[in-house]
N, C-alpha and C positions, 0 to 999 in steps of 0.2 A: 369432150362430150358434155352436153347440157343435162341438167337433172331430169328434164322431161324425156330426153332421149334415152337416158339410162333406165327410166321407168318403163319405157315402151320396148326396150331392147329384148327381142326374142319372144315376146308373148303378147304383143298387141297392147290393148288398153289396160288390162288388169294383170298384175303380177301377184301371185299368191304362194305363200309357204304354209302348208298345212302341217302343223306340228302335233296333231293328235291331242290337243288340249281342250279342256272344257271352257266354261265361262270365265276363267281367270283372265283370258285375253292375251295369251301368248301368240295366238295366230296373227301373223304379220301380213295383213292384206291391205293393199293400197290401190287407189284408183288414180289414173294418170292426171286427172284434172283437179286433184286435191290442192287447195291453196296452201302456200307456205308463207303467206303474208301475215305477219303477226298482228296486224291491225284488223284482220278479218276473222270472224267467228269460225269460218270454215277451216282455218288453220288449227283450231283447237277441238272442234267437235263436229259431227255430222249426224243427220237423222235419216235412217233408211226407210224403205217402203213399208217394212214391217213394224215401224215405230221404234225400233231399237236405236239407241244412241251410242255412237262410237266416239270415245274420248281419246285424244292424242296428247300424251304427256311426254315432255323431254326429261322429266324425272323418272326414276326407276324405283322398284320395290326391292329392297335388299333383305327381305324377310321381316321387315319392320311393320307391315300392315298398311303402308302408305297407299297402296293400290285401293284398298277398301275405303280408307278415309277420303281419298280424292273422289271416288265414285259417290260417296255420301254427299260431298259438297256440291257436285254437279247435279245429282238427283234432287237435292233440296232447292237449288236456285232455278233449275229448269222445270221443276214440278213433274218429274217422271218417276216411275217405279224403279227403285234401286236395282231390281232384278233384270231390268231391261237395258242395262248399261254394260257395254264392253269397253275395255281399256287397252290401248296400245301404248307401250312405254319404251322409250330409249331407242327407237328405230330412227336413225339419222336421215332416212329418206322420207319419212312421213311425219316426224315430230320435230318441233323447233328446239333449239338449244336453250334450255332453261337453267344452265349451269349444272355443275356436278351435284349428284344426290349426296350432299355432305353438309356438315355444320348444322344439322337438324333444321334445314331450311326447306325441305320438300313441301310441307304444307304451308309454311309461312309465305314462301315465294311462289313455288309451283302451283300450289292450290289457289292462291289469290287470283292468278290469271284465269285459271279454269272456271273459277267461281264467277268472275266477271263476264267471261264469254257466255256462260250458261244464262246469267241474268240478262245479258244483251239479247240472246236468242229468244228468251221468254218474252221480253218486252216487245221485240219486233214481231213475233208471231201473234201476240195478242193484238197488236196494232193492225196486222194484216187481216185478222178475223173481224176486227171492229169495222174496218173499211168494207169488207165483203158484206157485212150485215147492216152497215150504216147505223152503228150504235157506238157509244163511247166505250173505250177500252176499259174504263173503270166499272162498266156494267158486266164484265166478263170474268169468269173464274177458270182455273186450270186444275185438273186432277189427273195425274198419270198420263200427261201428254194429250189430254182431251179438253178442249176449250168449250165452255158452255156459257150461255146466258144465265143470269141469276135465276130466271124463271125456269130454266131447263128446257125451253122449247126448241132451242137450236144447239147443235153440237158439231164440232169438227175436230179432227185429230191433227197433231203436228205433221204426221206423215202425209196426210192429204194436202195440207197447206204447202208443204215442201215439194210434193210430187216428185220425189226421188232426184230433184235437182239440187245443185249447190245452194247453200242458204243465202249467199251474197248479202251478208249482214255485217256491218261495221261493228267491231268491238267497241262498246261504249263504256269508257272508264267511269262515267257518271250514272250508269244504269243502277237503279236502286236494288240493293240486296235485301233479302227478307229480314224483317225484324226478328230478333232471337225468340220472341214470344210466339212467333208463327212457325218455328222450326218443327218439323215432323220427324226427321231422321238425323240431322246434325245434332250432336249431343247425346245420341243414343248408342248403346253398345251393340253394334251390328257385327254378326259373326264374319270373320275374315273369309273372303271368297276363295282363297287358295288352300285353306285347311282341309276340306273334305278330300280333295285329290291327293294331298300330301299324306293324309292318314291311310288312304286306300292304296297308295303306290301308283296312282294314275298320273300324278303330276310329272311334267317334263322339266327336269332340271337341265342345266347346261350340259351336264355330263351324259345325259340320255340322248342328246341330239345326234342324228346321223344324216349324212348326205349320200346319195348313190355314188358309188365309185370312190368313196372316201378312203384315204390311206391313213396310217397311224405313225406318229413320229415320237421320238424320245430325244431330249436334249442331253448333250454331254457338256458339262460345265468345266471351267478351269479348276486348277488346284486351289485357287482362292481368288479373291477380288483383285483384278489386275494381272492375272496369269496369262501368259502368251502361249499359243499352241505351236509346238515344235514339230510334231509328226503325228500321222495317223496311219494305223495298220488295220485294214478292215478284212483281212483274210479269214479270221475266225468268224466274224459277223456274217460273211457271205455264205457260210455253211448253214445258217439258220433258215429253216423252212419259212418262206414268206418274206425274206429279205428282198428289198427293192434297190435301195441305194443309200449312200452317204452324201449329205449335202453340207457344203462348207462355204463360208464367206469370212475370211480372215480367222478370227477366234470364235466365230459362231459355227457350231457343229451339231449335227443331228443325224440320226439314222431314221430311214423311212421304210416302213414295212406294210404288209397287207393286213396284219392284225395287231391288236394291242399287245398281246403276249409275245408275239414275234419281235415287236419293237423293244419291249423290256429286255428280252434275251439278247438281242443284237447290241443294245446299248451296253450291256454288261460284257459282251464279248469283244467290243471294239477296244483296241489297244492304242492309247494316246500318251504323248509326252508333253508336259507343260513346264514352263518356268515356274519357280516357286516365289511368289511375291512375299513381301514383308511389309504390309501396309497397316496393320492394326497395332495399337498400343498394347502394352502388357495389361491384362485385365486387372491385376492387383493395383496398378498405378493409373487406372482410367481417369479418375477425377483430378489427379495432379496433372495429367496430360491435358485434360479438358480445360483446366484453369489457365494453363500456359499457352493455349492456342492464340495466335494473333487475332486481334479484334478488328473487324471490318468497320464497325460502327457502334458508337455509344448512343443510346436513345434515352434521354431523360423522360420518364413516364409521368411523374408528378413531383412537384417541389412546393411544399407549403411550409412557411415559417423558417426557422433556423435550427436544423436538426443537430448540428455539431454543438451549438451553445446549449441546447436543451439536454443533450446527452451528457455534456460536461457538468451540468448542475443536477443531474438525476440522483435521487436517493438510492435507487436500485438500477443497475445497468446489466442487461442480459444480452449475450451473443449466442448465435447458433448457426450451424451450416446444415443444409438439407441437400440430399442428392436423390435422384430418381434414375434407376437403371434403364438402359435401352431394352425394348421389348420387341419380339416378333409378333406378327398378327395372329399366328397360330390358328388359321382357319381349319375347321374340322375336316372339310372336304378340300383336297388339293385343287389348285386352279386348273381350269380346262377351257379350251377354245377350239373352234372349228373355223377354217378359212378356205376360201375358194378364189384363187387368183386366176383370172381368165380374160384374155383379150385386152390386157392392159388395165383391167379393173379388178377390184377385190371386194368380196363380201365376207364379213367376219361376224360370227355368232359368239357373243362374249357375255360374261357376267360382270363386266366393268360397270362401276357406278358413275362413269363419266364418258359415255359413249361418244358424245359430240367432241369433247376435248381429245379423246383418244384418236379420233379420226385424223386430226392434224398431226399427231405424233407418228401415226402409221404412214402418213404421207411422206414424212421425212425418212422413215425406215425403208419404204418401198421405192422411193424416188418417183412417185406419181402424184398428179394433182389430188388435192383433198376431195374434190368432187367425184373422183373415180372410186372412192372408198365408201362402202355402206356398212355401218355397224348395226347389228340387230341384238337387242338385249334379251337374254334368257336368265332366269334366276339361277344363281350359283348356290353352293353349299356353304355359305358364310361369307360375309363381306362387311368391312367397316374400315374407314381410313383408306389408304391405298395399299392393298395387299398384292398378291401375285396375279390377279386377274388381268391387269393391263399388260404386264410383262408376258404372260402366257399368250395373250392375244397377239402381241408382237412376234412371239416365236412362231405361232401358227401361220400368220400372214407371210412372214419371210420364208418359212419352209415351203409353203404352198407356191410362192413365186419361184423359188429355186428348183422345186421338184416338178413343177408344171402339172399339179393335180390338187384336188381338194384334200385337205389334211386336217386331222384331229391331233391336238397336242394335249396331253394330260400330264401335269407335273407329278412327280413322286414326292413322298413326304420329305425327303432330304432336300429337294428343290424348294418346297414351300417354306420350310424352316430355315434353310441355309441361304436362300437367294431372294426371298421377298424383302422389300425395303423395310428397314427397322425404324422405330422411333429413336431419336437421338437421346443421348444422356442429358441430364439437366443438373445444374449446380446452382444453389442459392445461398447467399450469405445474408443473415438477418441480425439486426441489432435494435434493441428497444430500451426505453427508460421509463421509470415510474417516479413520481414525486413522493414526498414524505407521507402523503395521505393515501398512497397506493393507486393514484390515478395515472393513466398513461399520458406521457408528455412528449414522447419522441418515438419515431418508427423509421428505420432505415433498411432498405433491401436492395440487393444487387443480384441480378439474374444473368447467368451465363448460358446462352441458348444458341441454337443453330442460326445461320446467317440471315435468312429472309423468309417471308411468308410463303411464297411460291405457289404455282399452279401446276396442273398436270404437265403442261408443256415444258416446265422447268425440271421435270424428273425424267431424264433420258431412260428409255426402256433398255433392258438387257440386250435385246436384239440390235438396238442402235449402237450401244457401247461395244459389243463383241464383234459386230460386223464392220466396225471402223467408220461409222457415220459420225461426222464432226458435229458436236452439239455445243451450244453456248450455255445450255442450262446447267443448273447446279442442284445438288441434293439438299433437301431441307427437311422440315417436318415439325418444327416447334413454332409456337406463336407467343407473342408477348401478352396476349389477352388474359385478363384477370391477374396480371402482375400487380396492378394497383388495387388497393383495398378500399372498401366503401366505408370503413369505420371512421368516425369523426375524431381525429386526433389533431392537436394544435400544430404539430410539427411532423411532416412526412416527407421523406425523400426516397424515391424509387427509380432505379436506373437499370436498363437492359443492355448487356454487352452482347452484340451480335458477332459470333466467331467467324473468322474468315476461312477456316479450314474445317474439314470433317473427314476422318478416316473411314467412317462407315457409309454405306449406301442407305440413306435415310429418306423417309417420307412421312406423311401424316398418318398417325394411328389414333384411334378414337379419342376425341377431346384433345387434340394436339396442343400441348403447352398449357392449356387451361387447367388440366388435372395436376400437372407438375407444379405450376405456379400456385394453385390453390392449396395443394398439399403443404407447401412451405408457409404460406400466409396463415392458413387456418390452424396449423399446428403451432406456429409461433405465437399467434394470438392467445392460444391456450396456455403457452408458457408464461406469458405476461399475466394472464388471469390467475394462474397458480401462484405466481410471485406476489400478486396483490391479495391472495387469500379469497378470491371472488368465485362465485358460481359461474362456470363458463358460458352457460346459456343466458343467464341474466346479464352478464357483462356484454354479450353481443347485443341484446336488446337495448342496453344503455347507450352504446356507441353507434348504433344504426338509426338513421332518421327516417328512411323511406317506409311508409306504412305497409307496403306489400312485403318488404323484407321482414319487418316485425311480425307480420301475419303468419308467414310460414314457420317462423321460430315458435311463436305461440301455439300454432297448430301442432307442431311436432312434439312440443312439451306435453300437450294434451294427449296426443296419440300414444306416446311412450310412457305416460304417467311419470314424467320427469320429477325427481325430488331435488329441490334446490340445495346445493352444498358445494363447497370447494373440493377440488381434486388434490390429492388422491383419496380414495376411499380408506376407511379405517382398517379394513381387513387385508392390508397389503402383504401380510406374511402368510396367508393361506396357501397351501400347496397348489390348489387350483384357484387362482385369484380371479375375481369377477369385477368388471368395471364397465362404465358407459362413457362414450365420447360423443360430442356434437360437432357439426360443421355446417357452414352456410356458404352459398354462392348465389350471385346474380350473374347468369351466363353472359360472358363478354361485358359485364357491367351495363348491359342495355336491354336484356330480355330474360325471361324465365327465372323465377326465384325458387330455390331449393334449400330446404333444411333437412338434415339427416342425423339420426341418432343410431349409433352402433353399440351393441352389447357384446362383450368378448369374455372368453375364458382363456387364461394364460396358465400353462402348466410349468411350474417353476423348475421341475427336474429336467425337462426336455427343452424348454423354451418355445414349445409349440403354441400357436394361437389358433383358437377356434372362434369364429363369429357365430353367435347363437341366434341373435335377433337384429333386425334392422327396421327402423321406422323412418319413413320418408314423407315429408309434406312437400307438395309440388304445385306450383302456380305457373302454368304455361298459357294463361289467358283463356280464350275460348277453347274448350275441349270438344273435338269433333267426334271421337269414338273413345269413351272412357276405358273400356276393356283394352283397346289397342294401346292407349297411352300407358296404362298400368303394366301391360306386357313389356313395353319398351323400358320402362323404369326398372322393372324386376330383372330383365335380362342384362341391362347395363350394370346394375348393382352386383349381380352374380359374377359377371365377367371381370369386374374391377376388383372384387375380393380376390379372385384368382391372381390378377396382376399384382396386387398388393402383398399377398402372402407367399406366393409360390414362384412367380415368373421372373426369370433373369436370363438375359442373353449371355451365353458363354462362348468364348472365342480364344484362340491363340493368336499369335502375331501374323498368321497366314489366312485363317478362315474361321467361319462360325463353326463351333463344335456341338452346339445344342440343336441337333438336326432330327430329333425324334421326341416322342412323348416321355421317354424315360429320362432324357437329359433336359427336357423343357416341360416339366409337369404342369398340369392345370387342375383346377378345382374339380373334384368328383361329386357325384350326386349326393352321397351321404354327408358331404361337407357343406352343402347349401343351407344357409340359415332360413329361419322363418322371416318373411318380408311382409311388412305392413305398410300400405300406401294410402295416403290421403290426397285426393285431388281437390284443389281449390278452383272450382270452375268459375270463370268469369265470362259468361256468354256475350256480354256487351263489349268485351275487349278484343283486340286483334289476336289471331292465332299465332302462337309461338311453338317452338319445337320441344320435343320430349326425349329424343334418343340419346343425346350426349350429356344431358344436364346432371342427372343423378350420379353417374359415375364420377364426376369431378370431385365430389366431396367425400367419397368413400375412403381413400387412403388417410386423409387427415382425421376423419371420424374414428377410424380404427386406431391410429396412432394415439389420439387423445384418450380413447377407451383403455388402451394398454397402460398408459400413464395412470389413469384413474385406478386401474386394478393393481398395479405393481409399484408405482412411483418411478418407473423407468421410461425415459424418453427415447422413442424410435424416430430417427431422422433420416434413415436410409432405406428406400424401397428397392427390393422386396424385404419384408420382415421375416427373413428366414430364421429358424430356431437358433442357429449359431450366432446370428447378429443380435438376437434378443438377449442371449446369454452374455455376449460381449459388451452389450450396452449397460450391464450392471445388474442383471437379474440374479437374485440369490435366494 
């Protein structure tokens, strides 16, 4: 079946799903003649007879405010009222694949194309009006989609020029964007369009979506990763009012019922027997296991000078090992999806941040062509990295195919914590040397990380694994990004060991690799600064050469009222010790500069750490929506404080044991610190991301602050009280 035929099937020229939503743009409406040619403006936006502009984005809004910022960019370049823009996001039938909404690239990459499409449309429409009136286009102005002569004697709207027809405008990569001095809405703090409905309860989340005749399913999982299903007894489940059937495909098992509650009860009543796998290492020996895994590839990242000779002649030589625990995503709202498999095609409503990539993986699970699968994005209750949304979508699609009916699947808390892909562990060995004058002369680092970068297609879904679909993909989740440091040392050697095996089911989790790598680098840099008796912030300024790197450090020093001195502080024997730590990163070493200062209190008797204040200076180039950027920075900081102080995946050799909030605690509202953010707006520069950058420096800043407060070095995340005491706190 061709795309156009799929569009037209069953309802003529227009297919419409009314989801009862307001101007947020959840309504997925598409016209059969909409272009999917990325070189055409029509692929990216359309202008209706009422003058409203519909924007089609392959990126999605994960609660980050991206929807609002993208609308600002289009409104600015097209010169229309922001309130007259509707946005369709992540619908594989009507939006083009712009890559996953990940890596803080939604505005940088996704926004750039939309911006250029809007500028191309504005340019072409001005030219059309100029021809109609026989005047030069330079003599015309635009305001809210209304073209006028400078004298104001003639006016015509975009909608009249378009006349409800396709624009038929080529996307012009050279179409001039507005000068930043002309911006009216870009750079302004515009209220997020989704917030009013979220505050009043009108907003339709993925969990709220319903289809007529929809059934409800609950998944029954193995006893642990790799468990095999031996037998199923559904006799008790059949007694549940509303029970429909049990569906199974090898180790993939689900109950299907008329209601949600019936599905919950039937899943509990189902009697199953599984083999007991033994796939995980002993938790107490995790990092020994990780270090001994076979190496698939050694990647030299940077080699400058002769590190061995420099270390051999160093006046001071320092070694340290850092480790970072695996984490679960811990989404507040468990994953949910709805699927309707019918006539050899499948439509899936999902909160996946990678709907276009997921299309291909579902094709493998369902054994149907990718073109027969339509993904429709709806906002979920929390998403970052690859959590359970994709797996839940696979569950719903396969259950719908096996059951022959539209099906809703909502994970339980134990599913979310126990079965979402985890971030892999990280282990880093560091060694450095100082000369007699206290200057750094050598830096050596070795990183033990998961095998490859990976894409969504390389992360087999649970539905694929359990149903016996053969997959060539592998689990991954860590990157070598930010393993190399920007500090100017004469001798540097950094190597990444890509491990050939991984007992865990892993994937990307917010700032994958970059946070772990920066934790080691920025903490160890502080160790060298302390050994040299230097102020850690001033030392960074000394050995960084890039002006924008220096600028964020100077700005955070101003913001936090940093007082120059060496660490640790003098009051290290206080029962409640206070200290400050600083950290810096240039994201991927190619965009967005961040400097962060954390202030902590350490309770000597208990080993508990409380972060009281955080100051963050942030340079992401041109800022589209200042409030939106600050919200992202604040949210990332809070989440990462939680990961740093509290979160640790617990497991035995069979399965994950931290399957609820009691066994996997997160930061509570009373524990949230005061956060102070300074945005260095550079409107003349390209747009860079803000979502993943500030979290990167939080663990190292807290570690450095604890040392400043107590003289104790913390090299193992999370910084649990027992670890703090064991590190030497007295």
